[in-house]
C-alpha positions in Angstrom: 0.0 0.0 0.0 1.4 3.4 -1.1 1.5 6.1 1.5 -0.4 9.4 0.8 2.0 12.3 0.2 2.3 14.8 3.0 3.9 18.2 2.3 6.9 19.1 4.3 5.7 22.6 5.5 9.0 23.6 7.2 11.0 22.9 4.0 8.4 24.6 1.9 8.4 27.7 4.1 12.2 27.8 3.9 12.0 27.6 0.1 9.4 30.4 0.0 11.4 32.7 2.3 14.5 32.1 0.2 12.7 32.8 -3.0 11.3 36.1 -1.7 14.8 37.2 -0.7 16.0 36.3 -4.2 13.3 38.2 -5.8 13.7 41.2 -3.7 17.5 41.1 -4.5 16.6 41.0 -8.2 13.9 43.6 -8.0 14.5 45.9 -5.1 12.3 48.6 -6.7 9.4 46.2 -7.0 7.0 48.8 -5.6 7.6 51.2 -8.6 9.0 49.1 -11.4 6.7 46.8 -13.5 9.1 44.6 -15.4 12.7 43.5 -15.3 14.5 41.3 -17.9 17.7 39.4 -17.3 19.9 37.7 -19.8 21.6 34.5 -18.4 24.7 33.1 -19.9 26.8 30.1 -18.8 28.9 27.7 -20.8 27.2 27.3 -24.2 23.7 28.2 -23.0 21.7 31.5 -23.2 18.4 32.1 -21.5 16.1 35.0 -20.5 14.2 35.5 -17.4 11.5 38.1 -17.0 9.8 39.1 -13.8 6.6 41.2 -14.5 4.5 42.7 -11.7 0.9 41.8 -12.1 -0.7 43.2 -9.0 0.4 45.4 -6.0 -1.3 45.6 -2.7 -0.2 46.7 0.7 0.7 43.1 2.1 1.0 41.2 -1.1 2.1 41.5 -4.8 1.8 39.1 -7.7 4.4 38.7 -10.2 4.7 36.5 -13.4 8.1 34.8 -14.0 8.8 33.5 -17.4 12.0 32.0 -18.6 13.2 31.0 -22.1 16.1 29.5 -23.6 17.6 31.2 -26.7 17.2 27.9 -28.5 13.5 27.5 -27.6 11.0 27.0 -30.6 7.7 29.0 -30.4 5.7 25.9 -30.0 7.8 24.9 -27.0 7.4 27.9 -24.7 8.4 27.5 -21.1 5.2 27.9 -18.8 4.7 31.2 -16.9 4.7 30.9 -13.1 2.5 33.2 -11.1 4.2 34.0 -7.9 2.5 35.5 -4.8 4.7 37.7 -2.7 3.7 38.0 1.0 5.6 41.1 2.2 4.5 40.8 5.9 5.7 37.2 6.0 8.6 37.7 3.5 7.5 34.7 1.5 7.1 34.0 -2.2 4.9 31.0 -3.4 4.1 29.8 -6.8 0.4 29.8 -6.9 -0.3 29.2 -10.6 1.2 27.6 -13.6 0.0 29.0 -16.9 -2.8 30.8 -15.0 -4.1 27.4 -13.6 -4.3 27.3 -9.9 -2.2 24.8 -8.1 -3.2 22.6 -5.3 -0.8 21.9 -2.3 -0.9 18.2 -3.0 -2.6 16.0 -5.6 -3.9 12.3 -5.4 -1.9 10.1 -7.6 -2.6 8.9 -10.3 -4.9 11.7 -11.5 -6.4 12.7 -14.9 -4.2 15.8 -15.3 -1.1 13.8 -14.6 0.1 16.2 -11.8 2.8 14.9 -9.5 1.8 14.6 -5.8 4.3 17.3 -4.8 4.0 19.3 -7.9 3.6 22.7 -6.1 6.7 22.0 -4.1 8.7 21.1 -7.3 7.6 24.3 -8.8 8.7 26.3 -5.9 12.1 24.5 -6.1 12.3 25.1 -9.7 11.7 28.9 -9.2 14.4 29.0 -6.7 16.7 27.4 -9.1 16.0 30.0 -11.8 16.3 32.8 -9.4 19.6 31.5 -8.3 21.0 31.2 -11.8 19.8 34.7 -12.4 21.7 36.0 -9.4 24.8 34.1 -10.2 24.9 34.4 -14.0 22.3 37.0 -14.9 22.8 40.4 -16.5 20.3 43.1 -16.6 20.1 45.8 -19.4 19.3 48.6 -17.0 21.0 48.9 -13.6 19.4 47.5 -10.4 19.5 50.0 -7.6 18.3 49.2 -4.1 17.8 52.8 -3.1 
């Protein structure tokens, strides 16, 4: 008998806190800038990462994060992640993928073929892209924190 997936909340919160810090480092002027694009280059690979503000409220903001490799074909576009930023808790959580709301856990198997821990995987994936952007990214306009 297979055990039901139970999310690791402390690990998930740590990932969300780290992702919030990464986004704020990449967009310190989030309250007044709507979009920022980064070029990422490493070894023989080129990619672009776009962070676009979708909504701003006092305690939360919503951003859309898209990445694309230079070699991507138009029919093989990378999905857009909708990320909710909770400013009072200093956390960033992937809430939608391609504008489809995500559940914290999925039964397996399921018709949509979601993984039981899909939301956790997407938050981890976001963190990897933000880390790559911080380590290897270049922005056309300067990023000022003041």
